[in-house]
C-alpha positions in Angstrom: -0.2 -0.4 0.1 1.4 4.0 -1.2 2.2 5.7 2.2 0.1 8.8 2.6 1.8 12.1 4.0 0.5 12.7 7.2 0.1 16.0 6.6 -2.8 15.3 3.7 -4.8 13.5 6.2 -6.8 16.9 7.3 -7.2 18.2 4.6 -8.9 15.5 3.0 -11.1 15.1 6.5 -11.9 18.5 6.3 -13.3 19.0 2.4 -15.1 16.0 2.9 -16.7 17.8 6.3 -17.1 21.0 4.6 -18.8 18.7 1.3 -20.9 17.4 3.5 -22.1 20.6 5.2 -22.7 21.9 1.4 -24.7 19.1 0.3 -26.9 19.0 3.2 -26.6 22.8 3.8 -26.3 22.1 7.9 -23.7 23.6 10.2 -21.4 22.0 12.0 -23.1 22.9 15.4 -26.6 24.2 14.6 -29.4 26.3 17.5 -30.1 22.5 18.2 -26.9 22.4 19.6 -26.9 18.7 17.6 -23.3 18.3 16.3 -23.3 17.6 12.1 -21.0 14.5 13.7 -23.2 13.2 15.2 -26.5 14.1 12.6 -25.0 12.3 10.2 -23.9 9.3 12.6 -27.5 7.6 10.2 -25.1 7.9 7.5 -22.1 7.3 8.1 -22.9 4.5 9.2 -25.3 3.3 5.6 -28.8 4.2 7.7 -30.1 6.7 5.9 -29.7 7.8 2.4 -27.7 10.8 1.5 -30.7 12.1 -0.8 -32.9 12.5 2.8 -30.2 14.9 3.7 -30.2 17.0 1.0 -29.6 21.3 1.5 -34.1 21.4 0.2 -32.6 25.3 -1.3 -30.5 23.2 -4.4 -32.3 23.1 -6.7 -31.3 20.5 -8.7 -28.6 17.3 -8.1 -28.7 14.3 -10.3 -29.0 11.1 -7.1 -26.6 9.2 -9.1 -24.1 11.8 -8.5 -25.2 12.7 -5.0 -24.2 8.8 -4.0 -21.3 8.7 -5.6 -20.0 12.4 -3.9 -21.9 10.5 -0.9 -20.0 7.1 -0.9 -16.6 9.8 -1.7 -17.2 11.3 1.2 -17.7 8.5 3.8 -14.3 7.5 2.9 -12.5 11.4 3.1 -14.3 11.4 6.7 -13.1 7.0 7.1 -12.6 6.4 11.1 -8.6 4.6 10.3 -6.6 8.5 8.6 -4.0 5.7 6.9 -7.5 4.4 4.8 -8.4 8.4 3.3 -7.6 9.1 -0.1 -5.1 11.9 -1.0 -6.5 15.0 -2.7 -5.1 14.2 -5.7 -7.2 10.8 -5.8 -10.4 13.3 -4.4 -9.6 16.2 -7.3 -9.8 12.9 -9.6 -13.1 11.4 -8.1 -14.8 14.8 -8.4 -13.3 15.1 -12.3 -15.0 11.6 -13.0 -18.0 12.0 -11.0 -19.0 15.9 -12.2 -17.5 15.2 -15.3 -15.9 19.0 -15.6 -12.5 19.1 -17.5 -9.5 21.1 -15.7 -10.2 23.2 -18.1 -13.7 24.1 -16.9 -13.1 24.1 -13.5 -11.1 27.2 -14.0 -12.2 30.7 -14.0 -12.4 32.6 -17.3 -11.5 35.9 -18.7 -14.7 36.3 -19.1 -17.4 38.0 -16.9 -19.6 35.8 -18.6 -17.9 32.9 -17.6 -20.4 32.0 -14.1 -23.5 32.3 -16.1 -21.7 30.8 -18.6 -21.0 27.6 -16.0 -24.6 28.7 -14.4 -26.3 27.5 -17.7 -24.0 24.5 -18.5 -25.6 23.5 -14.4 -28.7 23.7 -15.1 -28.9 22.3 -18.8 -27.0 19.4 -17.3 -29.7 18.3 -14.5 
């Protein structure tokens, strides 16, 4: 097995938490003082589908992509840091899931680039 640098491990875990917060719209500690980790434990144990936890303000998403991203999130927060992917594996997986290549992920000089990105994301759904 390939050795993973220790400094990379916390970054992947933090990114997984941030991605989960983004998908669910849930902050680490909410008004009801329930930690994100406690709230997400059913999902992380595999007892609840991610699509039931999606932020209701998220207008559209593809269930298959969401479930693939959910599996990545689980790997990011794996209890054993040695089992977590490296960031280069994370970016490759996200590119594959979203079908956004390196050129599509780099902002263009055009001020309309963000609008073009929004149109493309709407057309994909």
